[in-house]
KOLGUMAR-771941 format. One record per residue (C-alpha): residue number from 0; residue in three letters; x, y, z. Coordinates in pm, 1 decimal, m for minus. Example, Ala and Ser with C-alpha at 12.3 -4.5 7.8 and 13.67 -1.06 7.14 Angstrom:
// residues 2
<nunu 0,'ALA',<1230.0,m450.0,780.0>>
<nunu 1,'SER',<1367.0,m106.0,714.0>>
// end
This chain:
// residues 408
<nunu 0,'UNK',<m1261.4,2855.7,m16804.3>>
<nunu 1,'UNK',<m1551.1,2643.3,m16700.0>>
<nunu 2,'UNK',<m1307.5,2373.1,m16615.8>>
<nunu 3,'UNK',<m1098.5,2621.4,m16418.5>>
<nunu 4,'UNK',<m1409.9,2758.0,m16251.5>>
<nunu 5,'UNK',<m1517.2,2408.4,m16177.5>>
<nunu 6,'UNK',<m1180.4,2329.6,m16029.6>>
<nunu 7,'UNK',<m1171.4,2654.1,m15834.4>>
<nunu 8,'UNK',<m1518.4,2585.4,m15701.9>>
<nunu 9,'UNK',<m1409.6,2243.3,m15594.4>>
<nunu 10,'UNK',<m1103.9,2382.6,m15420.4>>
<nunu 11,'UNK',<m1316.2,2629.2,m15227.2>>
<nunu 12,'UNK',<m1556.3,2351.1,m15132.1>>
<nunu 13,'UNK',<m1278.2,2134.1,m14997.8>>
<nunu 14,'UNK',<m1135.0,2426.9,m14800.7>>
<nunu 15,'UNK',<m1477.2,2502.9,m14656.6>>
<nunu 16,'UNK',<m1530.3,2145.3,m14540.9>>
<nunu 17,'UNK',<m1180.7,2132.3,m14391.4>>
<nunu 18,'UNK',<m1247.5,2452.6,m14199.8>>
<nunu 19,'UNK',<m1568.8,2307.9,m14058.9>>
<nunu 20,'UNK',<m1385.8,1995.3,m13943.1>>
<nunu 21,'UNK',<m1117.9,2203.2,m13771.6>>
<nunu 22,'UNK',<m1370.3,2421.4,m13591.6>>
<nunu 23,'UNK',<m1579.2,2117.1,m13495.8>>
<nunu 24,'UNK',<m1274.0,1944.5,m13347.2>>
<nunu 25,'UNK',<m1192.6,2249.0,m13135.1>>
<nunu 26,'UNK',<m1552.2,2268.9,m13010.8>>
<nunu 27,'UNK',<m1544.3,1894.1,m12930.8>>
<nunu 28,'UNK',<m1219.2,1931.2,m12738.3>>
<nunu 29,'UNK',<m1360.6,2225.2,m12544.0>>
<nunu 30,'UNK',<m1688.1,2064.8,m12440.0>>
<nunu 31,'UNK',<m1571.8,1705.9,m12413.1>>
<nunu 32,'UNK',<m1299.5,1593.3,m12171.5>>
<nunu 33,'UNK',<m1153.9,1247.5,m12129.4>>
<nunu 34,'UNK',<m1076.2,1300.5,m11759.3>>
<nunu 35,'UNK',<m1243.8,1084.9,m11498.6>>
<nunu 36,'UNK',<m1299.2,1213.8,m11143.5>>
<nunu 37,'UNK',<m1394.3,1081.1,m10801.6>>
<nunu 38,'UNK',<m1516.6,1289.7,m10509.6>>
<nunu 39,'UNK',<m1287.8,1300.7,m10203.8>>
<nunu 40,'UNK',<m1472.7,1225.4,m9880.9>>
<nunu 41,'UNK',<m1391.8,1154.0,m9516.3>>
<nunu 42,'UNK',<m1309.8,794.9,m9436.1>>
<nunu 43,'UNK',<m1182.9,599.1,m9134.7>>
<nunu 44,'UNK',<m966.5,291.7,m9165.4>>
<nunu 45,'UNK',<m808.1,68.1,m8902.3>>
<nunu 46,'UNK',<m467.7,m91.0,m8936.2>>
<nunu 47,'UNK',<m576.1,m429.6,m8805.8>>
<nunu 48,'UNK',<m534.1,m804.2,m8827.2>>
<nunu 49,'UNK',<m723.4,m1114.1,m8717.6>>
<nunu 50,'UNK',<m586.8,m1362.8,m8463.8>>
<nunu 51,'UNK',<m723.9,m1648.4,m8255.0>>
<nunu 52,'UNK',<m638.1,m1692.0,m7890.8>>
<nunu 53,'UNK',<m751.2,m1768.8,m7537.3>>
<nunu 54,'UNK',<m842.7,m1560.7,m7234.6>>
<nunu 55,'UNK',<m613.1,m1605.8,m6934.5>>
<nunu 56,'UNK',<m729.1,m1507.9,m6586.7>>
<nunu 57,'UNK',<m688.2,m1570.2,m6216.8>>
<nunu 58,'UNK',<m1000.6,m1775.0,m6137.7>>
<nunu 59,'UNK',<m1127.6,m1970.6,m5837.9>>
<nunu 60,'UNK',<m1360.8,m2259.6,m5912.2>>
<nunu 61,'UNK',<m1653.4,m2310.1,m5673.0>>
<nunu 62,'UNK',<m1665.2,m2684.8,m5617.9>>
<nunu 63,'UNK',<m1999.0,m2805.7,m5485.0>>
<nunu 64,'UNK',<m2162.4,m3142.0,m5533.8>>
<nunu 65,'UNK',<m2537.8,m3097.3,m5528.5>>
<nunu 66,'UNK',<m2851.4,m3296.7,m5601.6>>
<nunu 67,'UNK',<m3146.1,m3086.8,m5705.1>>
<nunu 68,'UNK',<m3232.2,m2767.1,m5888.4>>
<nunu 69,'UNK',<m2992.8,m2473.4,m5862.1>>
<nunu 70,'UNK',<m3109.6,m2112.5,m5861.7>>
<nunu 71,'UNK',<m2847.8,m1841.6,m5913.9>>
<nunu 72,'UNK',<m2874.8,m1505.9,m5742.1>>
<nunu 73,'UNK',<m2610.2,m1340.1,m5961.4>>
<nunu 74,'UNK',<m2569.9,m1293.2,m6336.1>>
<nunu 75,'UNK',<m2241.7,m1362.5,m6516.4>>
<nunu 76,'UNK',<m2005.2,m1072.0,m6467.6>>
<nunu 77,'UNK',<m2173.0,m935.1,m6153.9>>
<nunu 78,'UNK',<m1942.9,m838.1,m5871.1>>
<nunu 79,'UNK',<m1973.8,m1043.4,m5552.0>>
<nunu 80,'UNK',<m1821.3,m1008.8,m5207.9>>
<nunu 81,'UNK',<m1683.1,m1292.1,m5000.4>>
<nunu 82,'UNK',<m1967.0,m1469.2,m4819.1>>
<nunu 83,'UNK',<m2241.6,m1343.1,m5052.6>>
<nunu 84,'UNK',<m2511.8,m1602.3,m5120.2>>
<nunu 85,'UNK',<m2457.3,m1668.4,m5490.4>>
<nunu 86,'UNK',<m2695.1,m1965.0,m5534.3>>
<nunu 87,'UNK',<m2949.4,m2191.4,m5370.6>>
<nunu 88,'UNK',<m3013.0,m2560.8,m5436.8>>
<nunu 89,'UNK',<m3370.9,m2691.3,m5406.0>>
<nunu 90,'UNK',<m3476.5,m3051.7,m5395.6>>
<nunu 91,'UNK',<m3754.8,m3002.1,m5650.8>>
<nunu 92,'UNK',<m3856.5,m2795.6,m5950.7>>
<nunu 93,'UNK',<m4163.9,m2675.6,m5760.5>>
<nunu 94,'UNK',<m3956.5,m2519.0,m5483.0>>
<nunu 95,'UNK',<m3722.6,m2354.6,m5734.1>>
<nunu 96,'UNK',<m4019.5,m2212.8,m5926.4>>
<nunu 97,'UNK',<m4177.6,m2082.0,m5605.4>>
<nunu 98,'UNK',<m3853.7,m1908.1,m5508.4>>
<nunu 99,'UNK',<m3828.3,m1746.7,m5852.2>>
<nunu 100,'UNK',<m4190.7,m1628.0,m5826.0>>
<nunu 101,'UNK',<m4119.1,m1478.1,m5484.5>>
<nunu 102,'UNK',<m3824.2,m1287.7,m5631.5>>
<nunu 103,'UNK',<m4043.9,m1138.2,m5905.9>>
<nunu 104,'UNK',<m4315.1,m1042.6,m5657.6>>
<nunu 105,'UNK',<m4060.8,m874.1,m5429.6>>
<nunu 106,'UNK',<m3935.2,m666.8,m5723.3>>
<nunu 107,'UNK',<m4290.9,m561.7,m5808.4>>
<nunu 108,'UNK',<m4362.9,m472.1,m5445.9>>
<nunu 109,'UNK',<m4048.7,m257.8,m5427.7>>
<nunu 110,'UNK',<m4138.8,m75.8,m5750.5>>
<nunu 111,'UNK',<m4494.7,m4.1,m5633.1>>
<nunu 112,'UNK',<m4383.5,108.5,m5287.1>>
<nunu 113,'UNK',<m4118.2,342.1,m5427.9>>
<nunu 114,'UNK',<m4362.3,489.5,m5679.6>>
<nunu 115,'UNK',<m4624.1,554.3,m5413.7>>
<nunu 116,'UNK',<m4372.6,705.3,m5170.3>>
<nunu 117,'UNK',<m4220.4,946.5,m5424.1>>
<nunu 118,'UNK',<m4552.1,1069.5,m5564.6>>
<nunu 119,'UNK',<m4692.8,1126.3,m5216.0>>
<nunu 120,'UNK',<m4386.6,1341.3,m5142.0>>
<nunu 121,'UNK',<m4461.4,1551.2,m5455.5>>
<nunu 122,'UNK',<m4102.5,1497.5,m5576.3>>
<nunu 123,'UNK',<m4201.0,1386.3,m5926.9>>
<nunu 124,'UNK',<m4296.0,1599.3,m6229.3>>
<nunu 125,'UNK',<m4484.8,1474.3,m6533.6>>
<nunu 126,'UNK',<m4247.1,1622.2,m6794.1>>
<nunu 127,'UNK',<m3944.5,1469.0,m6627.9>>
<nunu 128,'UNK',<m4123.9,1135.0,m6599.3>>
<nunu 129,'UNK',<m4213.4,1133.6,m6967.0>>
<nunu 130,'UNK',<m3848.3,1183.9,m7061.2>>
<nunu 131,'UNK',<m3736.6,909.8,m6822.4>>
<nunu 132,'UNK',<m3999.9,669.2,m6959.9>>
<nunu 133,'UNK',<m3887.3,740.7,m7317.0>>
<nunu 134,'UNK',<m3521.2,684.1,m7227.9>>
<nunu 135,'UNK',<m3597.8,364.0,m7038.1>>
<nunu 136,'UNK',<m3807.8,227.7,m7325.1>>
<nunu 137,'UNK',<m3528.7,310.2,m7571.3>>
<nunu 138,'UNK',<m3268.7,130.9,m7358.6>>
<nunu 139,'UNK',<m3492.9,m174.2,m7332.5>>
<nunu 140,'UNK',<m3555.6,m173.5,m7708.3>>
<nunu 141,'UNK',<m3180.9,m149.5,m7779.0>>
<nunu 142,'UNK',<m3109.1,m447.6,m7554.4>>
<nunu 143,'UNK',<m3366.0,m657.3,m7738.6>>
<nunu 144,'UNK',<m3233.6,m548.9,m8079.5>>
<nunu 145,'UNK',<m2879.0,m647.7,m7977.1>>
<nunu 146,'UNK',<m2992.4,m977.7,m7816.8>>
<nunu 147,'UNK',<m2837.4,m857.4,m7491.3>>
<nunu 148,'UNK',<m3037.8,m1016.1,m7210.2>>
<nunu 149,'UNK',<m2781.6,m961.3,m6931.9>>
<nunu 150,'UNK',<m2963.8,m660.2,m6782.0>>
<nunu 151,'UNK',<m3302.9,m702.7,m6946.8>>
<nunu 152,'UNK',<m3491.2,m774.3,m6624.8>>
<nunu 153,'UNK',<m3334.7,m475.1,m6449.7>>
<nunu 154,'UNK',<m3425.5,m235.4,m6733.8>>
<nunu 155,'UNK',<m3777.5,m376.5,m6749.0>>
<nunu 156,'UNK',<m3824.0,m314.0,m6375.3>>
<nunu 157,'UNK',<m3706.8,46.4,m6414.6>>
<nunu 158,'UNK',<m3955.8,108.3,m6695.9>>
<nunu 159,'UNK',<m4247.1,m45.4,m6501.9>>
<nunu 160,'UNK',<m4159.7,163.6,m6195.2>>
<nunu 161,'UNK',<m4161.7,484.6,m6400.3>>
<nunu 162,'UNK',<m4495.5,398.4,m6561.0>>
<nunu 163,'UNK',<m4641.2,330.6,m6215.4>>
<nunu 164,'UNK',<m4521.5,670.3,m6094.0>>
<nunu 165,'UNK',<m4685.8,846.4,m6385.1>>
<nunu 166,'UNK',<m5010.1,657.9,m6331.0>>
<nunu 167,'UNK',<m5016.1,766.0,m5966.9>>
<nunu 168,'UNK',<m4934.5,1125.1,m6056.1>>
<nunu 169,'UNK',<m5191.4,1166.8,m6332.5>>
<nunu 170,'UNK',<m5479.5,958.0,m6194.2>>
<nunu 171,'UNK',<m5595.0,1058.3,m5848.7>>
<nunu 172,'UNK',<m5802.6,740.3,m5820.0>>
<nunu 173,'UNK',<m5498.1,516.8,m5853.7>>
<nunu 174,'UNK',<m5369.5,353.3,m5536.1>>
<nunu 175,'UNK',<m5133.4,58.5,m5511.7>>
<nunu 176,'UNK',<m5203.1,m25.3,m5147.2>>
<nunu 177,'UNK',<m5441.3,m312.3,m5226.2>>
<nunu 178,'UNK',<m5196.5,m460.1,m5480.3>>
<nunu 179,'UNK',<m4907.6,m439.9,m5230.0>>
<nunu 180,'UNK',<m5121.0,m620.2,m4968.8>>
<nunu 181,'UNK',<m5206.7,m890.7,m5225.1>>
<nunu 182,'UNK',<m4837.5,m933.9,m5307.2>>
<nunu 183,'UNK',<m4751.3,m973.1,m4938.1>>
<nunu 184,'UNK',<m5015.9,m1239.1,m4901.8>>
<nunu 185,'UNK',<m4895.7,m1430.8,m5208.3>>
<nunu 186,'UNK',<m4532.9,m1416.9,m5091.7>>
<nunu 187,'UNK',<m4631.2,m1557.7,m4750.6>>
<nunu 188,'UNK',<m4819.9,m1841.5,m4917.6>>
<nunu 189,'UNK',<m4528.2,m1928.0,m5147.1>>
<nunu 190,'UNK',<m4275.9,m1914.3,m4862.5>>
<nunu 191,'UNK',<m4474.9,m2168.8,m4664.9>>
<nunu 192,'UNK',<m4453.0,m2409.1,m4959.5>>
<nunu 193,'UNK',<m4075.3,m2384.7,m4993.4>>
<nunu 194,'UNK',<m3865.8,m2691.2,m4918.4>>
<nunu 195,'UNK',<m3686.4,m2640.3,m4587.7>>
<nunu 196,'UNK',<m3402.3,m2864.4,m4702.4>>
<nunu 197,'UNK',<m3230.9,m2592.3,m4908.6>>
<nunu 198,'UNK',<m2855.8,m2575.8,m4967.1>>
<nunu 199,'UNK',<m2708.4,m2226.5,m4968.6>>
<nunu 200,'UNK',<m2389.3,m2160.4,m5164.7>>
<nunu 201,'UNK',<m2171.5,m1859.7,m5084.7>>
<nunu 202,'UNK',<m1883.4,m1688.0,m5262.9>>
<nunu 203,'UNK',<m1542.8,m1808.2,m5135.6>>
<nunu 204,'UNK',<m1385.5,m1468.8,m5216.3>>
<nunu 205,'UNK',<m1464.2,m1132.3,m5371.1>>
<nunu 206,'UNK',<m1454.5,m1088.2,m5748.9>>
<nunu 207,'UNK',<m1670.0,m1133.5,m6059.2>>
<nunu 208,'UNK',<m1906.0,m1430.2,m6070.7>>
<nunu 209,'UNK',<m1944.3,m1663.0,m6370.9>>
<nunu 210,'UNK',<m2191.3,m1952.4,m6361.7>>
<nunu 211,'UNK',<m1993.9,m2197.5,m6579.9>>
<nunu 212,'UNK',<m1652.0,m2359.8,m6575.3>>
<nunu 213,'UNK',<m1456.6,m2494.8,m6873.1>>
<nunu 214,'UNK',<m1172.2,m2691.6,m6715.9>>
<nunu 215,'UNK',<m894.3,m2446.3,m6803.1>>
<nunu 216,'UNK',<m916.2,m2241.5,m6483.6>>
<nunu 217,'UNK',<m603.0,m2405.9,m6338.2>>
<nunu 218,'UNK',<m417.8,m2413.3,m6673.7>>
<nunu 219,'UNK',<m475.3,m2071.6,m6825.9>>
<nunu 220,'UNK',<m347.9,m1867.9,m6532.4>>
<nunu 221,'UNK',<m128.0,m1556.3,m6520.7>>
<nunu 222,'UNK',<159.3,m1751.8,m6362.8>>
<nunu 223,'UNK',<164.3,m1986.1,m6666.0>>
<nunu 224,'UNK',<177.0,m1710.5,m6927.2>>
<nunu 225,'UNK',<549.4,m1755.7,m6991.0>>
<nunu 226,'UNK',<512.4,m2124.0,m7075.4>>
<nunu 227,'UNK',<214.0,m2096.2,m7311.5>>
<nunu 228,'UNK',<303.0,m2237.3,m7653.6>>
<nunu 229,'UNK',<142.2,m2210.9,m7996.6>>
<nunu 230,'UNK',<53.0,m2581.4,m7995.6>>
<nunu 231,'UNK',<m106.8,m2558.7,m7649.5>>
<nunu 232,'UNK',<m324.0,m2261.5,m7745.5>>
<nunu 233,'UNK',<m426.5,m2420.4,m8075.7>>
<nunu 234,'UNK',<m514.3,m2744.6,m7896.1>>
<nunu 235,'UNK',<m741.8,m2556.9,m7654.0>>
<nunu 236,'UNK',<m904.8,m2368.7,m7941.7>>
<nunu 237,'UNK',<m975.2,m2698.4,m8118.6>>
<nunu 238,'UNK',<m1110.2,m2870.2,m7806.5>>
<nunu 239,'UNK',<m1339.4,m2583.3,m7709.0>>
<nunu 240,'UNK',<m1514.3,m2588.3,m7370.5>>
<nunu 241,'UNK',<m1543.7,m2965.4,m7349.4>>
<nunu 242,'UNK',<m1274.7,m3039.3,m7094.4>>
<nunu 243,'UNK',<m1493.5,m3069.0,m6784.7>>
<nunu 244,'UNK',<m1835.6,m3177.5,m6658.9>>
<nunu 245,'UNK',<m2050.0,m2917.0,m6486.0>>
<nunu 246,'UNK',<m2201.5,m3161.4,m6236.2>>
<nunu 247,'UNK',<m1964.5,m3093.2,m5947.9>>
<nunu 248,'UNK',<m1918.1,m2719.7,m5999.5>>
<nunu 249,'UNK',<m2145.3,m2424.4,m5926.9>>
<nunu 250,'UNK',<m1935.0,m2171.3,m6114.6>>
<nunu 251,'UNK',<m1626.4,m1962.6,m6051.1>>
<nunu 252,'UNK',<m1511.1,m1625.1,m5927.7>>
<nunu 253,'UNK',<m1270.1,m1409.6,m6126.9>>
<nunu 254,'UNK',<m1026.5,m1293.1,m5863.0>>
<nunu 255,'UNK',<m924.8,m973.1,m6039.9>>
<nunu 256,'UNK',<m1035.9,m729.0,m6307.3>>
<nunu 257,'UNK',<m699.5,m773.6,m6481.2>>
<nunu 258,'UNK',<m675.0,m1046.4,m6744.4>>
<nunu 259,'UNK',<m485.3,m1147.0,m7057.7>>
<nunu 260,'UNK',<m548.2,m1259.3,m7412.7>>
<nunu 261,'UNK',<m289.5,m1501.2,m7554.2>>
<nunu 262,'UNK',<m301.4,m1487.8,m7934.1>>
<nunu 263,'UNK',<m135.5,m1705.1,m8198.0>>
<nunu 264,'UNK',<25.0,m1486.4,m8466.9>>
<nunu 265,'UNK',<215.5,m1567.5,m8785.0>>
<nunu 266,'UNK',<590.5,m1508.0,m8756.0>>
<nunu 267,'UNK',<584.6,m1239.4,m9026.4>>
<nunu 268,'UNK',<334.1,m1036.4,m8823.7>>
<nunu 269,'UNK',<521.2,m1040.9,m8491.5>>
<nunu 270,'UNK',<705.2,m720.3,m8583.9>>
<nunu 271,'UNK',<373.3,m534.1,m8556.0>>
<nunu 272,'UNK',<377.2,m584.8,m8179.1>>
<nunu 273,'UNK',<595.3,m388.6,m7939.5>>
<nunu 274,'UNK',<589.4,m448.3,m7563.7>>
<nunu 275,'UNK',<399.1,m169.3,m7389.3>>
<nunu 276,'UNK',<222.6,m52.5,m7705.6>>
<nunu 277,'UNK',<m151.3,14.6,m7689.5>>
<nunu 278,'UNK',<m417.9,m129.1,m7918.1>>
<nunu 279,'UNK',<m788.4,m208.5,m7915.8>>
<nunu 280,'UNK',<m942.9,m549.7,m7967.8>>
<nunu 281,'UNK',<m1281.0,m652.4,m8107.0>>
<nunu 282,'UNK',<m1439.4,m984.9,m8013.0>>
<nunu 283,'UNK',<m1711.6,m1008.1,m8282.0>>
<nunu 284,'UNK',<m1853.3,m1341.5,m8166.3>>
<nunu 285,'UNK',<m1904.2,m1200.5,m7816.5>>
<nunu 286,'UNK',<m2050.9,m876.4,m7947.8>>
<nunu 287,'UNK',<m1792.1,m649.1,m7785.1>>
<nunu 288,'UNK',<m1548.6,m410.9,m7951.8>>
<nunu 289,'UNK',<m1284.0,m144.4,m7888.1>>
<nunu 290,'UNK',<m1156.5,m311.6,m7571.6>>
<nunu 291,'UNK',<m829.8,m141.2,m7463.2>>
<nunu 292,'UNK',<m522.2,m365.3,m7435.7>>
<nunu 293,'UNK',<m145.6,m325.8,m7406.4>>
<nunu 294,'UNK',<115.3,m563.7,m7544.8>>
<nunu 295,'UNK',<255.0,m761.7,m7248.8>>
<nunu 296,'UNK',<499.4,m993.0,m7429.0>>
<nunu 297,'UNK',<596.1,m1128.9,m7772.1>>
<nunu 298,'UNK',<754.0,m1471.6,m7822.9>>
<nunu 299,'UNK',<853.8,m1663.8,m8135.2>>
<nunu 300,'UNK',<755.0,m2030.9,m8148.7>>
<nunu 301,'UNK',<857.6,m2199.6,m8472.8>>
<nunu 302,'UNK',<682.7,m2051.3,m8776.8>>
<nunu 303,'UNK',<437.4,m1867.8,m8550.6>>
<nunu 304,'UNK',<446.2,m1680.3,m8224.2>>
<nunu 305,'UNK',<253.0,m1607.7,m7906.1>>
<nunu 306,'UNK',<153.4,m1249.8,m7830.2>>
<nunu 307,'UNK',<25.0,m1181.0,m7478.5>>
<nunu 308,'UNK',<m209.2,m882.0,m7445.7>>
<nunu 309,'UNK',<m298.5,m731.3,m7107.6>>
<nunu 310,'UNK',<m634.5,m575.4,m7016.5>>
<nunu 311,'UNK',<m775.7,m414.6,m6702.3>>
<nunu 312,'UNK',<m1127.9,m363.2,m6838.9>>
<nunu 313,'UNK',<m1418.8,m592.3,m6748.2>>
<nunu 314,'UNK',<m1774.4,m633.2,m6879.2>>
<nunu 315,'UNK',<m2026.3,m915.1,m6833.6>>
<nunu 316,'UNK',<m1954.4,m1039.7,m7187.0>>
<nunu 317,'UNK',<m1578.6,m1045.7,m7130.1>>
<nunu 318,'UNK',<m1590.1,m1249.0,m6808.2>>
<nunu 319,'UNK',<m1716.7,m1560.4,m6986.7>>
<nunu 320,'UNK',<m1474.0,m1545.3,m7282.8>>
<nunu 321,'UNK',<m1224.1,m1823.4,m7339.8>>
<nunu 322,'UNK',<m1133.7,m1925.9,m7695.4>>
<nunu 323,'UNK',<m1200.1,m1644.3,m7941.1>>
<nunu 324,'UNK',<m1113.0,m1510.7,m8284.9>>
<nunu 325,'UNK',<m1035.8,m1143.4,m8236.3>>
<nunu 326,'UNK',<m966.7,m839.5,m8449.8>>
<nunu 327,'UNK',<m656.7,m655.7,m8329.1>>
<nunu 328,'UNK',<m665.3,m284.4,m8412.2>>
<nunu 329,'UNK',<m325.8,m114.6,m8399.5>>
<nunu 330,'UNK',<m419.9,235.2,m8515.7>>
<nunu 331,'UNK',<m715.6,421.0,m8659.2>>
<nunu 332,'UNK',<m674.9,677.9,m8935.5>>
<nunu 333,'UNK',<m934.1,933.5,m9041.9>>
<nunu 334,'UNK',<m894.5,1158.7,m9342.9>>
<nunu 335,'UNK',<m982.1,1197.0,m9710.5>>
<nunu 336,'UNK',<m1004.7,877.5,m9916.1>>
<nunu 337,'UNK',<m808.6,906.0,m10243.0>>
<nunu 338,'UNK',<m770.3,652.6,m10522.4>>
<nunu 339,'UNK',<m401.7,556.7,m10560.0>>
<nunu 340,'UNK',<m427.9,611.7,m10936.4>>
<nunu 341,'UNK',<m490.4,981.1,m10871.2>>
<nunu 342,'UNK',<m165.7,1041.4,m10679.8>>
<nunu 343,'UNK',<89.5,1238.7,m10884.6>>
<nunu 344,'UNK',<393.7,1461.5,m10839.6>>
<nunu 345,'UNK',<431.8,1820.2,m10951.7>>
<nunu 346,'UNK',<772.4,1983.0,m10898.7>>
<nunu 347,'UNK',<856.9,1703.2,m10655.9>>
<nunu 348,'UNK',<545.8,1762.8,m10444.4>>
<nunu 349,'UNK',<302.8,1474.3,m10392.4>>
<nunu 350,'UNK',<m60.9,1553.7,m10458.4>>
<nunu 351,'UNK',<m357.8,1518.6,m10691.2>>
<nunu 352,'UNK',<m523.9,1718.9,m10966.4>>
<nunu 353,'UNK',<m879.5,1834.9,m10905.7>>
<nunu 354,'UNK',<m1148.3,1971.3,m11131.9>>
<nunu 355,'UNK',<m1228.0,2328.0,m11032.2>>
<nunu 356,'UNK',<m1476.0,2499.2,m11260.3>>
<nunu 357,'UNK',<m1325.7,2498.3,m11610.2>>
<nunu 358,'UNK',<m970.6,2439.1,m11488.9>>
<nunu 359,'UNK',<m749.6,2165.6,m11350.5>>
<nunu 360,'UNK',<m583.6,2260.2,m11020.3>>
<nunu 361,'UNK',<m312.8,2085.2,m10817.9>>
<nunu 362,'UNK',<m374.0,2001.1,m10453.5>>
<nunu 363,'UNK',<m113.2,1873.3,m10209.3>>
<nunu 364,'UNK',<m163.2,1553.0,m10010.2>>
<nunu 365,'UNK',<m62.2,1483.6,m9650.4>>
<nunu 366,'UNK',<m72.2,1103.3,m9661.9>>
<nunu 367,'UNK',<m118.4,936.3,m9322.6>>
<nunu 368,'UNK',<m210.0,585.8,m9441.2>>
<nunu 369,'UNK',<m155.4,375.9,m9753.5>>
<nunu 370,'UNK',<m388.9,85.3,m9827.6>>
<nunu 371,'UNK',<m452.8,m151.2,m10114.9>>
<nunu 372,'UNK',<m542.4,83.3,m10401.7>>
<nunu 373,'UNK',<m605.1,390.1,m10187.6>>
<nunu 374,'UNK',<m443.8,642.2,m9954.9>>
<nunu 375,'UNK',<m578.0,851.3,m9666.2>>
<nunu 376,'UNK',<m478.3,1217.9,m9669.3>>
<nunu 377,'UNK',<m501.9,1432.2,m9357.8>>
<nunu 378,'UNK',<m789.1,1680.8,m9377.7>>
<nunu 379,'UNK',<m715.2,2043.6,m9291.6>>
<nunu 380,'UNK',<m965.1,2308.7,m9399.1>>
<nunu 381,'UNK',<m730.8,2586.4,m9290.1>>
<nunu 382,'UNK',<m468.1,2488.0,m9548.9>>
<nunu 383,'UNK',<m597.4,2587.1,m9891.9>>
<nunu 384,'UNK',<m311.1,2409.0,m10069.1>>
<nunu 385,'UNK',<m423.4,2069.5,m9937.0>>
<nunu 386,'UNK',<m698.4,1854.0,m10086.4>>
<nunu 387,'UNK',<m1035.7,1942.3,m9937.1>>
<nunu 388,'UNK',<m1344.5,1732.5,m9872.5>>
<nunu 389,'UNK',<m1585.8,1694.4,m10168.8>>
<nunu 390,'UNK',<m1337.3,1815.4,m10428.9>>
<nunu 391,'UNK',<m1344.2,1625.8,m10759.0>>
<nunu 392,'UNK',<m1015.5,1435.7,m10784.2>>
<nunu 393,'UNK',<m888.4,1342.5,m11130.0>>
<nunu 394,'UNK',<m813.3,970.1,m11147.1>>
<nunu 395,'UNK',<m775.8,948.1,m11525.2>>
<nunu 396,'UNK',<m650.8,1215.9,m11764.7>>
<nunu 397,'UNK',<m366.4,1312.1,m12002.6>>
<nunu 398,'UNK',<m115.7,1596.4,m12003.7>>
<nunu 399,'UNK',<m236.2,1732.6,m11670.1>>
<nunu 400,'UNK',<m85.9,2042.4,m11511.7>>
<nunu 401,'UNK',<m188.8,2310.3,m11264.2>>
<nunu 402,'UNK',<m410.3,2570.0,m11432.2>>
<nunu 403,'UNK',<m482.1,2362.1,m11741.7>>
<nunu 404,'UNK',<m814.5,2461.4,m11906.1>>
<nunu 405,'UNK',<m1048.6,2165.0,m11923.7>>
<nunu 406,'UNK',<m1076.7,2049.4,m12283.9>>
<nunu 407,'UNK',<m742.4,2187.2,m12396.6>>
// end
């Protein structure tokens, strides 16, 4: 009997331990899940490619042999009219420096005169001035941060003028009359020291002024677009802007705001371009982006091709472009970023499983873009069946189905 009792006791012990293991396994499965999730969030992606090419424009070179120091009156990209005085040539550095000083003094005199006139007319209010000063200072700071010096002097003059106005408005003892008289005297003195033998250079036609030439002005023209070849463009890109000496040229005038970008593209990528289609282009080395273009023409040339893009948008940075590596953006897609591993089908419907409380739920996808290892699904908060922003998407898990309890 003892033996039997001993055996019976042992049997009960084994059963008890087995029951504990079974219960423990169920608890483990309930509280532990082997699913892995990623949060869905809004994301923007561009269908784009990189290509090198050259800018093609209608340009008129300003030929002028000069001996001395040249002083330009216009910045690159500024619009000029026919006959405008675009530059002056002085026989010495001293005369050029005196002319530059006169220009600065005239700007200061204008700023002081305007400030005094407006405050005397009681047309300025302190609160409005403070806002204008803050905005002007921000614009100036942004230009410096972006290394954009094209309009730095203009923005600086605006800020100084606003500060002068506030000083006049808030300090009754402030008066700029004596400073204006001193400026007039200094200008007169500098003018008397200027070299009378000054050569004036005027614009031969209206357009956009650029102070440098590169030798391709008569080659890269709109009338030659049809004959541009891959080898010709690649040769220009290799040579850079070394085809001409600047000694006999003052600059050039861009005859029109319309221009072209001739890009070299691999043959396999030519199908991406359709004549008349719109796209945007980034020129990262020039610091400009999202420039609107349309596809003008597409031509095969051996194992590559030439794609001509047309643009009617002009900025100061764009007027001096020639050879550039550009990013061509065909389309932009914004939606919810989803790992490709999470995409599944339930009853023939494409979607993903999400973790919702203690359950797994199925959400439909409206895929608008497929990338390398990810998809973009259209976001629509009004459609509760679609994946929503910030939902936890299951990227790894077994035996998933809609309504499955987590841990089962």
